[in-house]
C-alpha positions in Angstrom: 121.9 -82.3 240.2 125.1 -83.6 241.7 128.5 -83.0 240.4 129.3 -85.5 237.6 131.5 -88.3 238.9 131.3 -86.9 242.4 132.3 -88.8 245.5 129.3 -91.1 246.3 130.0 -90.9 250.0 129.9 -87.1 250.1 126.8 -87.0 247.9 125.1 -89.5 250.3 126.0 -87.4 253.3 124.5 -84.2 251.8 121.4 -86.2 250.8 121.0 -87.4 254.3 121.3 -83.9 255.7 118.7 -82.6 253.2 116.3 -85.4 254.0 116.6 -84.7 257.8 115.9 -81.0 257.2 113.0 -81.7 254.9 111.3 -84.1 257.4 111.8 -81.5 260.2 110.2 -78.8 258.1 107.3 -81.1 257.1 106.5 -81.7 260.8 106.4 -77.9 261.3 103.8 -77.5 258.6 105.9 -76.8 255.5 104.9 -80.0 253.8 104.1 -78.5 250.3 107.3 -76.4 250.3 109.5 -78.7 252.4 111.8 -79.6 249.5 112.6 -76.0 248.4 112.7 -74.8 252.1 115.1 -77.6 253.0 117.5 -76.6 250.2 117.3 -72.9 251.3 118.0 -73.9 254.9 120.9 -76.1 253.9 122.6 -73.5 251.7 121.9 -70.6 254.2 123.4 -72.9 256.9 126.5 -73.5 254.7 126.8 -69.7 254.2 126.6 -69.0 257.9 129.1 -71.8 258.6 131.5 -70.3 256.1 131.1 -66.9 257.7 131.7 -68.5 261.2 134.9 -70.1 260.0 136.1 -66.8 258.5 135.3 -65.1 261.9 137.2 -67.7 263.9 140.3 -67.4 261.6 140.3 -63.6 260.9 139.4 -62.4 264.4 142.7 -63.7 266.0 144.7 -62.5 263.0 143.3 -59.0 263.4 143.6 -59.0 267.2 147.1 -60.3 267.7 148.8 -59.5 264.3 147.0 -56.3 263.1 148.4 -54.2 260.3 147.1 -51.0 261.8 145.2 -49.8 264.9 142.6 -47.1 264.7 142.2 -44.6 267.6 138.4 -44.8 267.1 136.7 -47.7 265.4 133.8 -46.9 263.0 130.6 -48.9 263.4 130.6 -52.2 261.5 126.9 -52.7 261.9 126.3 -52.1 258.2 129.1 -54.5 257.2 127.7 -57.2 259.4 124.3 -56.7 257.9 125.8 -57.1 254.4 127.5 -60.3 255.5 124.4 -62.0 256.8 122.1 -60.7 254.0 124.5 -62.2 251.4 124.8 -65.6 253.2 121.2 -66.1 254.2 119.2 -64.4 251.3 121.3 -63.6 248.3 123.6 -66.7 248.3 120.9 -69.4 248.4 118.6 -67.6 246.1 121.1 -67.0 243.3 123.9 -69.5 243.8 121.6 -72.5 243.8 118.0 -71.8 242.9 118.6 -69.4 240.1 121.6 -71.3 238.7 119.9 -74.7 239.0 116.8 -73.4 237.1 119.0 -72.0 234.4 121.2 -75.2 234.3 118.0 -77.3 233.8 116.6 -75.0 231.2 119.8 -74.9 229.2 120.4 -78.6 229.4 116.8 -79.3 228.3 117.2 -76.9 225.4 120.4 -78.6 224.3 119.2 -82.2 224.8 116.0 -81.4 222.7 118.3 -80.6 219.8 120.6 -83.6 220.4 123.5 -81.3 221.6 125.7 -82.5 224.4 126.1 -79.8 227.1 129.6 -78.5 227.3 131.6 -79.3 230.4 135.3 -79.6 231.4 134.9 -83.4 231.9 133.6 -83.6 228.3 136.5 -81.6 226.9 139.1 -83.4 229.2 137.7 -86.9 229.9 140.5 -87.7 232.4 139.1 -85.1 234.8 136.1 -87.4 235.3 138.3 -89.6 237.4 139.6 -86.7 239.5 136.5 -84.6 240.7 138.7 -82.5 243.0 140.9 -81.5 240.1 137.8 -80.7 238.1 136.5 -78.5 241.0 139.8 -76.6 241.1 139.8 -76.1 237.4 136.2 -74.7 237.5 137.3 -72.5 240.4 140.3 -71.1 238.4 138.2 -70.4 235.4 135.5 -68.6 237.4 138.2 -66.6 239.2 139.7 -65.6 235.9 136.3 -64.4 234.7 135.9 -62.5 238.0 139.3 -60.8 237.5 138.1 -59.3 234.2 134.7 -58.3 235.7 136.5 -56.6 238.6 139.0 -54.9 236.2 136.1 -53.6 234.0 134.3 -52.2 237.1 137.3 -49.8 237.6 137.3 -48.7 233.9 133.7 -48.0 233.3 132.5 -44.8 235.0 128.9 -45.7 236.0 130.0 -49.2 237.1 132.7 -47.7 239.4 130.1 -45.5 240.9 128.4 -48.5 242.6 131.7 -50.4 243.1 133.0 -47.4 245.0 130.8 -48.4 247.9 133.2 -51.2 248.5 136.2 -49.0 248.1 134.9 -46.3 250.4 135.8 -48.4 253.5 138.5 -46.5 255.5 138.9 -49.2 258.1 139.3 -52.4 256.1 138.6 -55.6 258.0 137.4 -59.1 257.0 133.8 -57.8 257.4 134.4 -55.5 254.5 134.4 -58.3 251.9 130.6 -58.3 251.6 130.2 -54.5 251.6 128.8 -54.1 248.1 125.9 -52.4 246.3 123.0 -54.7 245.5 123.2 -53.7 241.8 126.8 -54.8 241.7 125.9 -58.0 243.4 123.4 -58.7 240.7 126.0 -57.9 238.0 128.6 -60.2 239.7 126.2 -63.1 240.0 125.0 -62.8 236.4 128.6 -62.7 235.2 129.6 -65.8 237.2 126.4 -67.7 236.4 127.0 -67.1 232.6 130.5 -68.4 232.8 129.5 -71.3 235.0 126.8 -72.4 232.5 129.2 -72.0 229.6 131.8 -74.4 231.2 129.2 -76.8 232.5 129.5 -76.4 236.2 127.0 -78.7 237.9 124.1 -77.2 239.9 125.3 -78.5 243.3 128.9 -77.5 242.7 128.4 -73.9 241.9 127.3 -72.8 245.4 130.4 -74.3 246.9 132.6 -72.6 244.4 131.0 -69.3 245.5 131.6 -70.2 249.1 135.3 -70.7 248.4 135.4 -67.2 246.9 133.6 -65.8 249.9 136.0 -67.5 252.3 139.2 -66.4 250.6 137.7 -62.9 250.1 137.1 -62.5 253.8 140.7 -63.4 254.6 142.1 -61.1 251.9 140.3 -58.2 253.4 141.5 -58.9 257.0 143.4 -56.1 258.8 146.5 -58.2 259.4 150.2 -58.2 258.6 150.3 -62.0 258.2 151.3 -63.0 254.7 151.6 -66.1 252.6 155.3 -65.9 251.7 156.8 -65.1 248.3 155.4 -68.2 246.6 152.0 -68.1 248.2 151.4 -64.4 247.4 152.2 -65.1 243.8 149.4 -67.6 243.7 146.7 -66.4 246.2 145.5 -63.0 247.0 146.9 -62.2 250.4 145.6 -59.4 252.8 148.5 -57.1 252.0 148.2 -57.7 248.2 144.5 -56.9 248.3 145.0 -53.9 250.6 147.1 -52.3 247.9 144.0 -52.6 245.7 142.1 -50.7 248.3 144.8 -48.0 248.7 143.6 -44.4 249.0 145.8 -43.4 246.1 144.7 -46.3 243.9 140.9 -45.7 243.8 139.2 -45.8 240.4 141.2 -46.3 237.2 144.5 -46.1 239.1 143.9 -49.3 240.9 145.8 -52.6 240.6 145.6 -56.2 242.0 142.2 -57.0 240.7 142.3 -60.7 241.5 139.5 -62.2 243.8 141.2 -65.3 245.0 144.2 -66.0 242.7 146.9 -63.3 242.3 148.5 -65.2 239.4 146.0 -63.4 237.0 147.4 -60.0 238.0 150.9 -61.4 237.6 150.0 -62.8 234.2 148.3 -59.6 232.9 150.8 -57.2 234.5 148.4 -55.5 236.9 150.1 -56.9 240.1 151.9 -54.7 242.6 153.6 -56.6 245.4 155.1 -55.4 248.6 153.5 -52.0 248.4 153.0 -51.7 252.2 149.7 -50.0 252.0 148.1 -48.8 255.2 145.5 -46.2 254.4 142.5 -47.3 252.4 139.4 -45.6 251.0 138.2 -43.4 248.2 138.8 -39.6 248.4 135.9 -39.0 246.0 133.3 -40.9 248.1 130.7 -38.9 250.0 130.4 -39.4 253.8 127.2 -41.6 253.3 129.3 -44.1 251.3 131.8 -44.3 254.1 129.8 -44.4 257.4 126.2 -44.4 256.4 123.6 -47.0 257.2 122.9 -49.8 254.8 120.1 -47.8 253.0 122.1 -44.6 253.0 125.1 -46.4 251.4 122.9 -47.9 248.7 121.3 -44.6 247.8 124.7 -42.9 247.8 126.0 -45.6 245.4 123.2 -44.8 243.0 123.9 -41.1 243.2 127.6 -41.6 242.5 126.8 -43.9 239.6 124.5 -41.3 238.1 127.2 -38.6 238.5 129.9 -40.7 236.9 127.6 -41.8 234.1 126.9 -38.1 233.2 130.5 -37.3 233.4 131.3 -40.1 231.0 128.8 -38.7 228.4 130.4 -35.3 228.4 132.7 -34.6 225.4 135.9 -32.8 226.0 136.1 -29.2 224.9 138.3 -28.5 221.9 141.8 -27.4 222.8 142.6 -23.8 221.8 145.8 -22.1 221.3 
């Protein structure tokens, strides 16, 4: 299940961690389920560790170099709940267990028919000697796929109805990255899993690719005026670049800057808008429950807006009369 041609030392370290967790769980009475439970604990721990690193980096940026200060801060309880739900439940379940099962099923199907599974190292054999380059290549391809998923979510009415939960945030901070509807989370993971299987991403590599997206996404949502410089912002999605995507006047189909981690896709497909100096964020069409509601209220409001926009999309325009 390890990345092909991975560093033996790093693989051995992870194996050692997994064996330690498994033996500890077995002593606690989880013997029959210790293998699956140890993997869950490992990836949940990785998710929480990534969130902790994001907190340690983004909190000083927002405190000492903020882009804007609000007279009254809205509650971030729902956003914090999103963050921990994604790292502890959704991320281990889908990024490893679901992907690993599908990876094994697909590889078994192909091997039974004497078909070699497709992967970047098979297409470009030289990458086998450079696992870090192969990881970066897989990351770039997945990010390109996510660019088009994100762009479509702003073009298709019902889809934007659930995506607008993310855009309804009026006080954008690094906690806002995980503010998402559960249905959109499902669509996103299905989309990325399909691309990951198509390009042959190994089972153990896929979760760490997702963690990289989560880490860069947290930073890009931070309320800070710190930037990456001209060159950096033409490669990576900076906080100011992504804030333009969340601009109040750019909600829905008027939006731009769709990149998740790499801004070069927006630059390549002419959807980039640099140096826009956006401050206000949000969606004027969002109901109050989408903005400041609890987790459950936001989810229900997302379904309601999805239904409204779906009905609006089915309406045919009336014939123009003179």
